[in-house]
C-alpha positions as CSV (number, residue, x, y, z in Angstrom):
1,M,-8.9,-82.0,-32.9
2,F,-11.4,-79.2,-33.7
3,S,-10.2,-75.6,-33.7
4,N,-12.1,-73.2,-31.4
5,P,-14.1,-70.8,-33.7
6,R,-14.4,-68.2,-31.0
7,P,-11.9,-65.3,-31.3
8,R,-9.1,-65.1,-28.7
9,W,-10.5,-61.9,-27.1
10,L,-13.9,-63.5,-26.6
11,R,-12.4,-66.7,-25.1
12,A,-10.4,-64.6,-22.7
13,I,-13.5,-62.7,-21.5
14,Q,-15.6,-65.9,-21.1
15,S,-12.8,-67.5,-19.0
16,L,-13.0,-64.6,-16.6
17,G,-16.7,-63.7,-16.3
18,G,-20.2,-65.1,-16.5
19,P,-23.0,-65.0,-19.0
20,R,-23.5,-61.2,-18.7
21,D,-19.8,-60.6,-19.5
22,T,-20.0,-62.8,-22.5
23,E,-23.1,-61.1,-23.8
24,R,-21.5,-57.7,-23.4
25,A,-18.4,-58.9,-25.3
26,I,-20.4,-60.3,-28.2
27,C,-22.5,-57.2,-28.5
28,N,-19.5,-54.9,-28.2
29,P,-16.5,-56.5,-29.9
30,P,-13.2,-54.6,-30.0
31,P,-12.6,-52.7,-33.3
32,G,-11.7,-55.0,-36.1
33,N,-13.6,-58.0,-34.6
34,Y,-16.9,-58.9,-36.0
35,V,-19.2,-61.5,-34.3
36,E,-22.7,-62.2,-35.5
37,A,-24.9,-61.4,-32.5
38,P,-28.6,-61.4,-33.5
39,N,-29.9,-61.7,-29.9
40,C,-28.0,-58.8,-28.3
41,T,-30.0,-57.2,-25.5
42,S,-27.4,-55.0,-23.9
43,R,-24.7,-52.6,-25.1
44,V,-21.7,-51.3,-23.3
45,P,-21.7,-47.4,-23.6
46,R,-18.9,-46.2,-25.9
47,L,-17.5,-42.7,-25.6
48,G,-19.4,-40.4,-27.9
49,D,-22.4,-42.7,-28.3
50,T,-25.4,-40.5,-28.8
51,D,-27.6,-43.2,-27.2
52,D,-26.0,-42.2,-23.9
53,M,-27.1,-38.6,-23.9
54,D,-30.1,-39.3,-21.8
55,R,-27.7,-39.9,-18.9
56,P,-27.4,-36.9,-16.4
57,I,-24.9,-34.5,-17.8
58,H,-21.8,-33.7,-15.7
59,A,-22.0,-30.3,-14.0
60,D,-18.7,-29.2,-15.5
61,I,-20.2,-29.2,-19.0
62,E,-23.8,-28.2,-18.2
63,H,-23.2,-24.8,-19.9
64,L,-22.2,-26.7,-23.1
65,R,-25.4,-28.8,-23.2
66,F,-26.7,-26.9,-26.2
67,L,-23.9,-28.4,-28.3
68,L,-25.2,-32.0,-27.9
69,G,-26.5,-33.6,-31.0
70,T,-25.7,-33.8,-34.7
71,W,-25.1,-30.7,-36.8
72,S,-24.8,-30.5,-40.5
73,G,-24.3,-27.8,-43.2
74,E,-22.1,-26.5,-45.9
75,G,-18.8,-24.6,-45.9
76,Q,-16.1,-23.1,-48.1
77,G,-12.3,-23.8,-47.9
78,E,-9.3,-22.0,-49.2
79,Y,-5.7,-21.5,-48.5
80,P,-2.8,-19.8,-50.3
81,T,-1.4,-23.2,-51.4
82,I,-4.7,-24.8,-52.7
83,S,-7.7,-24.0,-54.9
84,P,-10.9,-23.0,-53.2
85,F,-13.4,-25.8,-52.5
86,G,-16.9,-26.4,-51.1
87,Y,-17.8,-29.1,-48.6
88,R,-20.7,-30.6,-46.7
89,E,-20.0,-31.3,-43.0
90,T,-21.5,-33.4,-40.3
91,V,-20.5,-32.9,-36.6
92,T,-21.7,-34.8,-33.6
93,F,-21.2,-33.7,-30.0
94,A,-22.1,-36.3,-27.3
95,H,-21.5,-37.2,-23.7
96,V,-21.5,-40.2,-21.4
97,G,-22.0,-38.4,-18.0
98,K,-18.3,-37.6,-17.6
99,P,-16.8,-34.1,-17.5
100,F,-16.2,-33.9,-21.3
101,I,-18.0,-33.8,-24.6
102,S,-16.9,-36.0,-27.4
103,Y,-16.6,-34.6,-30.9
104,T,-16.6,-36.3,-34.3
105,Q,-16.5,-34.5,-37.7
106,R,-16.7,-35.6,-41.3
107,T,-16.7,-33.6,-44.5
108,V,-17.3,-34.5,-48.1
109,A,-16.9,-32.5,-51.3
110,T,-19.9,-30.6,-52.4
111,E,-19.4,-31.4,-56.1
112,D,-19.2,-35.2,-56.0
113,G,-19.5,-36.4,-52.4
114,R,-16.0,-37.8,-52.1
115,P,-14.6,-37.9,-48.5
116,L,-12.4,-35.0,-47.6
117,H,-11.5,-34.9,-44.0
118,G,-12.4,-36.1,-40.5
119,E,-11.6,-35.2,-36.9
120,V,-12.2,-36.7,-33.5
121,G,-11.7,-35.1,-30.1
122,Y,-13.0,-33.9,-26.8
123,L,-14.0,-30.6,-25.2
124,R,-13.5,-29.9,-21.5
125,S,-14.4,-26.9,-19.4
126,P,-12.3,-26.9,-16.3
127,R,-13.8,-23.5,-15.2
128,Q,-16.6,-21.3,-16.2
129,G,-15.9,-19.3,-19.3
130,W,-13.0,-21.4,-20.5
131,V,-12.9,-24.4,-22.8
132,E,-10.2,-26.9,-23.7
133,F,-10.3,-28.8,-27.0
134,V,-8.1,-31.7,-28.1
135,V,-8.4,-32.9,-31.7
136,A,-6.8,-35.7,-33.7
137,H,-6.6,-35.4,-37.5
138,P,-6.1,-38.4,-39.9
139,T,-3.3,-36.4,-41.5
140,G,-1.0,-37.2,-38.6
141,I,-1.7,-34.0,-36.7
142,V,-2.8,-33.6,-33.1
143,E,-4.1,-30.2,-31.9
144,V,-4.6,-28.8,-28.4
145,D,-6.7,-25.6,-28.2
146,E,-7.9,-23.4,-25.3
147,G,-10.0,-20.3,-25.2
148,A,-12.7,-18.1,-23.8
149,F,-16.4,-19.1,-24.0
150,S,-19.0,-16.3,-23.5
151,G,-22.2,-18.3,-24.1
152,S,-22.7,-17.0,-27.6
153,S,-19.1,-17.4,-28.8
154,L,-16.0,-19.5,-28.4
155,R,-12.5,-18.4,-29.3
156,L,-10.0,-21.2,-29.4
157,R,-6.2,-20.8,-30.0
158,S,-3.8,-23.7,-30.3
159,S,-1.3,-24.1,-27.4
160,L,0.2,-27.1,-29.1
161,V,0.1,-28.6,-32.6
162,A,2.2,-31.7,-33.1
163,G,2.6,-34.1,-36.0
164,T,4.1,-37.4,-37.0
165,A,7.3,-37.6,-39.0
166,T,5.4,-37.7,-42.3
167,A,2.7,-35.1,-41.5
168,K,2.7,-31.7,-43.1
169,A,4.0,-28.9,-40.9
170,V,1.3,-27.1,-39.1
171,T,2.4,-24.6,-36.5
172,A,-0.8,-22.8,-35.3
173,I,-4.6,-23.2,-35.5
174,E,-7.3,-20.7,-34.5
175,R,-11.0,-21.6,-34.4
176,D,-13.8,-19.0,-33.9
177,F,-17.3,-20.2,-33.2
178,D,-20.5,-18.1,-33.0
179,F,-23.7,-19.7,-31.6
180,E,-27.4,-18.9,-32.2
181,P,-30.3,-21.2,-31.3
182,G,-29.9,-24.2,-33.5
183,V,-27.0,-22.7,-35.5
184,I,-23.2,-22.8,-35.4
185,R,-21.0,-20.6,-37.5
186,Y,-17.3,-21.1,-37.4
187,A,-14.1,-19.9,-39.1
188,L,-10.7,-21.6,-38.9
189,R,-7.3,-20.2,-39.6
190,M,-4.0,-22.0,-39.7
191,A,-0.3,-21.6,-40.3
192,S,1.0,-24.5,-42.3
193,V,3.7,-25.5,-44.8
194,G,5.6,-22.3,-44.4
195,Q,2.6,-20.0,-44.7
196,S,1.7,-17.5,-42.0
197,L,-1.6,-17.7,-40.2
198,A,-4.3,-17.4,-42.9
199,H,-8.0,-18.1,-43.4
200,H,-8.8,-21.8,-44.3
201,L,-12.4,-22.8,-43.5
202,Q,-15.8,-21.3,-42.7
203,A,-19.2,-23.0,-42.4
204,R,-22.7,-22.7,-41.1
205,L,-24.2,-25.8,-39.4
206,Q,-27.7,-26.5,-38.2
207,L,-28.8,-28.8,-35.5
208,E,-30.6,-31.8,-37.0
209,A,-34.0,-32.7,-35.7
């Protein structure tokens, strides 16, 4: 008796669909599954995939179109409980035609390139002049922000910050963004580990070509 080399998830899809479903499954396996697929000709769009940004943008986020793309630059961090540090940051905003913009962020240390932090989330704009931002942090924190958008600035204030049982206590986050053509400047303040609201991060990012 020969064992079936196909992973269980692929066998299940093949049993339900035709060749097109099988191709999509092979070219887009679930996270953690790796299948050699040298002849893939199609891809299932994934949320936040920049290849999907040629799709028509949803009307609810049309006024945030200028964010789309990848931004990079350098910043400085500090907090009463830590030593100051420098970092390089890369942020990507993308859309898939739905009424939200996906957000991914990564930072590395300026001095030696070691990974520092990462965030993933979504922006929504349920009405003109107002933005909602939900963010997940790898430190066990989830953040819900809301605030006013003027076109040249965005002022976000946390309405909820929650953490896992082992996460450090964070009680408030404020994010201020200022926009110029091809440039984002931001400052972030937080209240954490018994400290009152204090400056933590600031950076200048430029839109990559």
